[in-house]
Every structure is written in structure tokens, then in C-alpha cells.
C-alpha angles and dihedrals in degrees: 000000000000119000137157097247113101098200108075111156119190110233147158122238106244102172137014116192113187120207132181094279109356136045127220111217120194116199129187115217122219091261092054098257117132130228124190124203131186113216136160120275088240091057093047090051093045091052092045092231113189133150111285096024118134112242143152128248100220112197124190119164134163092213140019122212122214126203134184136191117253 
């Protein structure tokens, strides 16, 4: 797989929650952190996403927000 996004994090699918139109996919990264993505049901089916499947969290953003506690 070759894509333009630079941030490709190896992960394991840990939860797939199907809705009426979209699917919420929780992935656990190698370090234990979790990432959740919302994708279409068609995409989830096309990728064969099920709990335990190896996947990549691919992150591409034009901006990053930063927050701090007061």
C-alpha cells in the first residue's frame, strides 16, 4: 500500500460498532493507545473489518489543534 498520508500507525481492530449508515471502528495501536474512526458501512465491509484484524490508522489532517488545562 502506498498513499500520500505520512502518519500510518499499525493497529489491531478492537471494536466495530455498526450504525444505520456509518460504522465506528476502534483500533488499538502497538503502544496501547486507542484511535476511533467513523467510516461508511460499505468501506467497513469492503475492508473486511472485524475484531482482531490487523489494520492501519491512517491520519491526514490539514491542521492540528492544541488544548491545555487552565
